[in-house]
N, C-alpha and C positions, 0 to 999 in steps of 0.2 A: 429516316429517322427509321432505322428496323436491329431488329434486332441480333447480333453477329453471330450466333449457330442455329438458326434456327430462315435468319430471310424473311422473318415476319414484324411486319411492322407494332411497336412498339406501345402503351398504352398512352404512351407523350404525343404518338404519332395520328392517333387516334384521335383521339380529345386533341388534335391542332386541325383536324381533316373537319371534325361537326363541327365547332367551333366557328370554321368558315363554312362551312355552309349555312349558319345559321345563319354569319350576319351578311350573305348572298340575300338571301329570305329576305333581311330585314330591310336591304336598298332598294330589294323590290319588295315592298313594301311602300314604302318612302318614294316611289318612282310611281309607283298607283292611285297613293294619294294624293299626288301630286300634281297628277294631272285632272286626279277627278277633281279638289279644289281647284286646280286652275276655269274648271267652268264659273266659278261664283268668286271668285274674291282674286286680286291684282296678285302676281308672282310676284312684286313683292312685301304684301304680309306672308305672301309662303313661306317666304325665304322666311321674314323675319321668324316666326312659330319653326321652322325648318332651325334654326343655330339658337334661339332663345332658350327654347323644351332642350336641346342638343346642353346645353350644359348643366339641366340641370339632374338631364340620366346623368353624364359624364362627372357632377362631383357624386354622386352616389356608388355610384360604380368605382372609380379613382381612390387606392388604397390614399388613405390618411397621410401618411409619409410628400405623398408631393401634390398637396391642394397647400405646402404651408410657400412656396415660394414658385405658382404655375406660371410663370414669365422669368423666370429668372434664363438668361439664354444671351449666350455670346455672341448673337449675330441678333439684336434684335431690330433692328432696321429693318433685316431683310425676314425675318419672321412676322412684322407687319406688310412688306412686300407681297409675303407667302398668305400673309390669311385677306386679303383685298383682292389676292391672284384666284382662289378658289370661292370667295362670293360673287367674282362675276362667272365662273364658267356657272358656280348654282344656280345661277337666273338666269342667263345663256339650256341651262340643263331644259329648269322650267319653260324657259321659251319657248324653247324643241318643240319637248312633252305636250304641251299644247294645242296646238299646230300638227304635231304628226300624229304617228303611230307608234308607244312606247317601245318595239321593238326593231321599228329605223333605229332611233334617235338613239339605243347602246348599241347598233350595232357598227355604227359609225363611230360610235365615241369607245368600241374596242383601237380602235387605228391607234389609239394613242399610244402605248407599247412603242408601235412604231416607228409615233414619230417621236418618240422619246430619243430611240436609236440614233438613231437622225440627229435631232440637234445634240447627243451625246459625243457623236464623233463630231460635231461642227462646233458645235462649241466650248464642251470638257479634254477634244483632242482624245479619245477612247478610238478603239482601234474595233473596226469593224469587218471589213476585209470586203470580199464580191461577194464572195457567197451571204451576208449580215445586207448589204445593202440591197441584192436580189432579190430578198426573203421582203423588202422592205417595199420597192416596189410594186411586187407581189400585189403586196398586203395592197395597196392606195387602187391597185388596179380593185381589189374586190369594192373596194367605199364607191367605186365610179362604179360598179355594176350594182351596187345598193343606189346610192345617188341618181342612177343614168339621168348624168349632163345630157339631155337632148329637147329637143321645144321649148315646153314649158316648168320650170323647176320653182317650185312654192321657199317663199325667201328664208321660211327658216331654216332649210335645208346647208341653208351659207353658213347660217346660226348653230345649227351643230359645226357641222368642218371648223367653222372659230372654236367654239368651245372643245372639242381634242384635242388642238392645236396648244391653247393653256391651259388647259388642263395637262398637258405634254412641260411646259415651262413649266408649270408647280412644279413636279415631281421630278423635275431637274431640278430648283431650287429648294425642289426636300433630301436630293440625294448632300446638297453641297452643307446644307445645315445642320443636317443628319451625324455629320461629323464631329461638333461642336455639344449637340444639342440633345437630350431624352428624347422620346417620341412623345413620353406624355404632356413635353416643354410643347412641340410642335405644336402637339391636337389641343392644349391649352390654348395658344393663338391662335387657328386658324379660328374656334368655334367662337371666345372675343372677339377679334375683330370683325367677323361676321356677325352675329349679333346685335354687334354699334351700325356697321354700316346699315345692313337693312333696320336698326331703331331709330332711327333716323330718319331713314323715307318710311315708313310703315304711317304715319299720321296722316298725311298727303293720300294715302289711298286705300288707307283702312275701309272695312264693310265690317261690324258688329256680325258677327259670329252668333249661329241659330244654336243650340245643344249639339246637336248634330257635330258644328263647325267646328266649334269647339276640342268637341271628342279629338275630331279628324288634325283639328290643331297641332293638339298636348303628340296625337301619335305617330303624326312624321315628325318629330323633332326627339321621344325617347326611340327610335324608328334608325334615324342618324348617327345619337349619339350612341346608344345600343350596339350600334352595326360596328361603329369605329373604334370603342373600348372588346367588342369581341375579333378585334381583324387584328390590332394589335397583341389581342390575347392567343392568336391564331399561331399569331409568329413566330412565339415565344413557343411554344411547344412541338414547331414544326419547322423543315427546311422549307422553304419560297419552294425550291421546285417541288418538294413532294406538290404542295397545293395548288404552285399555279394554271393547273387544266382543269381545278375544278373551279378560276374566275369563269371561265367562259360558259357553268350552266346556270347561271345566270338570265341568258340568254334565253332557256330554255325557259325557262322559271315566267322571263319576263312577256315571253310571245302565249305564255298560257294564261298569266297577270292578265295581254291586251285582249283575249279573246275571250274571259272568263264576264270581264269587267264592262269594253267596252265595245267590245263585237269583232275586235280588227286580228287580224290573222296574215302574218308576209307572206307577199306569191314566190309565186316561184325565184326570180331575179332576188327577192333580198336574201333569199332563203342560202340562194347560192354565193351569190355574194360576203352576206356574214362568214358562211363557211370558209371563204379562201383567207377569209380577216382573221380569224380565232389559227387559223392554219401557220396562218405567214406569223401570230402572234405568239404559236406554241415553239412555233422553233427557231424564232430571236432566241427568244428567253433559254432556253437549255443550248443555244449556240453559247450565248454570254456566258450562262451559267458554267459549261464544260468548258471555256477560256479561260473564265476566272484558275479554276483547278486545274489546268496545263501549265498556268504563271504560278500558282503555290499558293492560291487563297485557299482560307477555308471558309470564312466568313459569307451568306448569300443578302 
């Protein structure tokens, strides 16, 4: 969204980019705290904190008009399925980062848009075309470079791949429900379902946190809730096509966090593979945006 006279970004676009960057930093904080907490606490307890305190954050941030009927949905069963699927994806992510470097897991997770493209063609009948399929295949080659399936491969690598696939299915379901429900409704379902699932599981693995542990438990939830709210607000301020390239800055921030907090730094092969995945993802996104415009669509 730019000024029609000067071609410069509008104040709304700049605000959207700023909110998007804030969301990325909040998600980076969430991932870093999750890996740190996994040293002493069960991933089920960490996931409980992430969803429970996220609900508190969202209740404070969401406008009052959206709090009256947060679960009013045209497809409640599908929303429950989405929420349960995201809970599983979250758990797999926490499990993966408890055993692998943050940057490696994040780089593989960026294959999700490529999987969404493939599933969109196979499940929803969306047009992809030869160049789109080529970008998807090249992106998966990047994933193979990152995981390097030669010799002994850590089992957490397979968890990461399943996580990326599960996240892709979650996003496909999100596309379906977004035709009928508001983003606030969808966000409410994911937060509430996750909180219910992990509240039932937490007592079996509970370890009483110390003072620092409680601070981190609260922070991981607030980072998740505030991050999703900032993300939704960013898309209300700026087009998705403008914000898309900034998504991959999170890999830079995750790499810095991994180096500073855990002393991890990706090797050359991981950096090369991540670069291929990122380039493929950006190409697929802009190609899809271009196809929509050519078809006469204006919404992102």
